[in-house]
DRENLUMDO-554140 format. One line per 3 residues: number of its first residue (from 1); for each residue x, y, z of C-alpha. Coordinates in nm, 4 decimals. Last residue first. Example, Ala and Ser with C-alpha at 12.3 -4.5 7.8 and 13.67 -1.06 7.14 Angstrom:
residues 2
2 = 1.3670,-0.1060,0.7140 ~ 1.2300,-0.4500,0.7800
//
This chain:
residues 211
211 = 16.7360,-15.4453,5.3683 ~ 16.9125,-15.7291,5.5890 ~ 16.6603,-15.9927,5.4485
208 = 16.7088,-15.9162,5.0573 ~ 17.1119,-15.9162,5.1154 ~ 17.0877,-16.2561,5.2719
205 = 16.8602,-16.4081,5.0251 ~ 17.0450,-16.2377,4.7451 ~ 17.4106,-16.4128,4.8179
202 = 17.7100,-16.0744,4.9319 ~ 17.9524,-16.0292,4.6831 ~ 17.8663,-15.7230,4.4098
199 = 17.6546,-15.6493,4.1354 ~ 17.4357,-15.3787,4.1435 ~ 17.0895,-15.2459,4.3069
196 = 16.9283,-15.0339,4.4495 ~ 16.6340,-15.0901,4.6094 ~ 16.3563,-14.8911,4.6991
193 = 16.1625,-14.9284,4.9966 ~ 15.7298,-14.9506,5.0517 ~ 15.7007,-15.3818,5.1974
190 = 16.1057,-15.4785,5.1393 ~ 16.0391,-15.6047,5.4840 ~ 15.7040,-15.7747,5.4707
187 = 15.9323,-15.9948,5.2139 ~ 15.6870,-16.2194,5.0556 ~ 15.7777,-16.1117,4.6484
184 = 16.1423,-15.9873,4.7234 ~ 16.3395,-16.2679,4.6378 ~ 16.1244,-16.3139,4.2929
181 = 16.2316,-16.0059,4.2146 ~ 16.6087,-15.9569,4.3318 ~ 16.6112,-16.2985,4.1173
178 = 16.5181,-16.1631,3.7743 ~ 16.7661,-15.8521,3.8917 ~ 17.0236,-16.1699,3.9280
175 = 16.9632,-16.3022,3.5749 ~ 16.9686,-15.9761,3.4567 ~ 17.3392,-15.9227,3.5226
172 = 17.3811,-15.6352,3.6915 ~ 17.6332,-15.2943,3.5826 ~ 17.8099,-14.9843,3.7392
169 = 17.5774,-14.7029,3.8243 ~ 17.7482,-14.5164,4.1334 ~ 17.6269,-14.4923,4.5273
166 = 17.5143,-14.8602,4.5727 ~ 17.2685,-14.8766,4.8545 ~ 17.2775,-15.3154,4.7545
163 = 17.5217,-15.5425,4.6319 ~ 17.4446,-15.8179,4.4818 ~ 17.5607,-16.2384,4.4814
160 = 17.3658,-16.5129,4.3252 ~ 17.5760,-16.5066,4.0244 ~ 17.3792,-16.4494,3.7280
157 = 17.5912,-16.5288,3.4203 ~ 17.6136,-16.1998,3.1670 ~ 17.4040,-16.0042,2.8963
154 = 17.4156,-15.6946,3.0780 ~ 17.1673,-15.4553,3.2813 ~ 17.2958,-15.1032,3.3423
151 = 17.2650,-15.0643,3.6542 ~ 16.9004,-15.1532,3.8807 ~ 16.6325,-15.0184,4.0534
148 = 16.3485,-15.2407,4.2553 ~ 16.0747,-15.0800,4.3948 ~ 15.9105,-15.2575,4.5883
145 = 15.5240,-15.1830,4.6856 ~ 15.2442,-15.2791,4.9379 ~ 15.0104,-15.0475,4.8030
142 = 14.8844,-14.6887,4.9657 ~ 14.8840,-14.5272,4.6063 ~ 14.9500,-14.1982,4.4696
139 = 15.2870,-14.0897,4.6634 ~ 15.5335,-14.4016,4.6310 ~ 15.3495,-14.5501,4.3163
136 = 15.3260,-14.2243,4.1443 ~ 15.6890,-14.1163,4.2720 ~ 15.8160,-14.4855,4.0628
133 = 15.5738,-14.4035,3.7731 ~ 15.6765,-14.0046,3.6807 ~ 16.0637,-14.1052,3.7621
130 = 16.0353,-14.4277,3.4992 ~ 15.9396,-14.2130,3.2267 ~ 16.1944,-13.9207,3.2987
127 = 16.4669,-14.2744,3.3317 ~ 16.3916,-14.4324,3.0405 ~ 16.4355,-14.0758,2.8748
124 = 16.7532,-13.9914,3.0084 ~ 16.9020,-14.2999,2.8963 ~ 17.2105,-14.2235,2.6962
121 = 17.4098,-14.0119,2.9880 ~ 17.3106,-14.2895,3.2584 ~ 17.6200,-14.5267,3.2171
118 = 17.8290,-14.1564,3.2919 ~ 17.6345,-14.0305,3.5456 ~ 17.4501,-13.7333,3.4646
115 = 17.1288,-13.8851,3.5688 ~ 17.3063,-13.7812,3.8832 ~ 17.0596,-13.4324,3.9658
112 = 16.7551,-13.6314,3.8327 ~ 16.7130,-13.8930,4.1747 ~ 16.4198,-14.0596,4.1925
109 = 16.5578,-14.3029,3.8383 ~ 16.8343,-14.3083,4.0230 ~ 16.8919,-14.6771,3.9284
106 = 16.6118,-14.8073,3.6761 ~ 16.2800,-14.9317,3.7476 ~ 16.1459,-15.2509,3.8054
103 = 15.7983,-15.2314,4.0120 ~ 15.6327,-15.4355,4.2355 ~ 15.3280,-15.4292,4.3582
100 = 15.1616,-15.6181,4.6694 ~ 14.8228,-15.4848,4.7631 ~ 14.5343,-15.6451,4.5344
97 = 14.2320,-15.4485,4.5638 ~ 14.1079,-15.4829,4.2470 ~ 14.0646,-15.0860,4.1447
94 = 14.4089,-15.0906,4.3630 ~ 14.5731,-15.2739,4.1196 ~ 14.3654,-15.1441,3.8169
91 = 14.5511,-14.7701,3.9488 ~ 14.8856,-14.9390,3.9505 ~ 14.8737,-15.1062,3.5911
88 = 14.7460,-14.7657,3.4834 ~ 15.0721,-14.6096,3.5988 ~ 15.2487,-14.8508,3.4668
85 = 15.1265,-14.8195,3.1229 ~ 15.1418,-14.4457,3.1798 ~ 15.5437,-14.4231,3.2355
82 = 15.7032,-14.7343,3.1077 ~ 15.4621,-14.8553,2.7677 ~ 15.1937,-14.5242,2.6571
79 = 15.5397,-14.2249,2.7649 ~ 15.8684,-14.4973,2.6132 ~ 15.6978,-14.6064,2.3637
76 = 16.0111,-14.7014,2.1299 ~ 16.2964,-14.6784,2.3881 ~ 16.3109,-15.0708,2.4827
73 = 15.8980,-15.0749,2.5256 ~ 15.9341,-15.1618,2.8892 ~ 15.7652,-15.4300,3.0820
70 = 15.8661,-15.5162,3.3898 ~ 15.6264,-15.4783,3.6102 ~ 15.5097,-15.6698,3.8767
67 = 15.1967,-15.7970,4.0270 ~ 15.0887,-15.9568,4.3528 ~ 14.7829,-16.1559,4.5472
64 = 14.5599,-16.2508,4.1519 ~ 14.2374,-16.3545,4.1609 ~ 14.0896,-16.1398,3.9603
61 = 14.3967,-15.9319,3.7605 ~ 14.2990,-15.9548,3.3974 ~ 13.9229,-15.7136,3.4583
58 = 14.1604,-15.4337,3.6023 ~ 14.3643,-15.4250,3.2591 ~ 14.0160,-15.3861,3.1250
55 = 13.9195,-15.1058,3.3942 ~ 14.2459,-14.9189,3.2991 ~ 14.1850,-14.8868,2.9883
52 = 14.3943,-15.0580,2.7280 ~ 14.7192,-14.9152,2.5435 ~ 14.9188,-15.1774,2.8159
49 = 14.7941,-15.4371,2.5715 ~ 14.8705,-15.7845,2.7728 ~ 14.7829,-16.0870,2.5844
46 = 14.7742,-16.3982,2.8341 ~ 14.9829,-16.6617,2.9193 ~ 14.9045,-16.8861,3.2007
43 = 15.2042,-17.0989,3.3655 ~ 15.1650,-17.3555,3.6133 ~ 15.3400,-17.5634,3.3860
40 = 15.4605,-17.4937,3.0777 ~ 15.2874,-17.5545,2.7374 ~ 15.2835,-17.2560,2.5511
37 = 15.4516,-16.9575,2.7558 ~ 15.6472,-16.8294,2.4168 ~ 15.3391,-16.7874,2.2375
34 = 15.1951,-16.5537,2.5078 ~ 15.4362,-16.2570,2.2935 ~ 15.3164,-15.9034,2.3912
31 = 15.2977,-15.9628,2.7143 ~ 15.0862,-16.1118,3.0350 ~ 15.2826,-16.3999,3.2574
28 = 14.9916,-16.5132,3.5080 ~ 15.2543,-16.6856,3.7124 ~ 15.1393,-16.9858,3.9799
25 = 15.4333,-17.0145,4.2917 ~ 15.6083,-17.2811,4.4167 ~ 15.9839,-17.0866,4.4205
22 = 16.0450,-17.2292,4.1281 ~ 15.7179,-17.0629,3.9347 ~ 15.9127,-16.7807,4.0443
19 = 16.2203,-16.7816,3.8856 ~ 16.1116,-16.8933,3.5783 ~ 15.7874,-16.6095,3.5415
16 = 16.1302,-16.3533,3.6351 ~ 16.3986,-16.5185,3.4210 ~ 16.1222,-16.4487,3.1454
13 = 16.0315,-16.0890,3.2599 ~ 16.3726,-16.0000,3.2785 ~ 16.4383,-16.0193,2.9226
10 = 16.1131,-15.9442,2.8069 ~ 15.8109,-16.1770,2.8000 ~ 15.6602,-16.1358,3.0837
7 = 15.6014,-15.7292,3.0493 ~ 15.3434,-15.7522,3.3031 ~ 15.3896,-16.0396,3.5113
4 = 15.1123,-16.1605,3.7451 ~ 15.1427,-16.3893,4.0556 ~ 14.9536,-16.6376,4.2181
1 = 15.0635,-16.7288,4.5561
//
């Protein structure tokens, strides 16, 4: 498949791009730092401007089979990037006629009553941005979406094992989050689903098959 990754130069996006290529896909790596991908096989680097109008974003999507949104402002530009940037990319995807859209979100982003979780109290504004992006995707589009909601991301070695459907926020290795995102790409059983994940004991391929 030819896959567009918005936010490819970020912590998750870099590993996701690698995993998608290893699966045999061609990746359009769209980011603020396209130079990071210079010379990489099966990767087309592209500058991404999420402040651009929908029509411009749509121009970048021609010939693409699936789109990921894993971009993030790290708290600096939540409305324009994490909320409206995601929504505009969804609009562009629909305008072009692509059906597959995978969104990186945040644990319990769609359950505000749980935002007082000790691991979530400091990212309330981020969860608000993700709430609106998630809700737009679920209620205002007809896309074959998957929303992946990890717990707190940590710089730890990937284990290749996860838990889905968790009920409290813990941690996730960034590598495992990227691996789950890559694994759901062509899995229809994950369409129109939210996957809440944490570190766990189930191999990723097995966990995804059971969604």
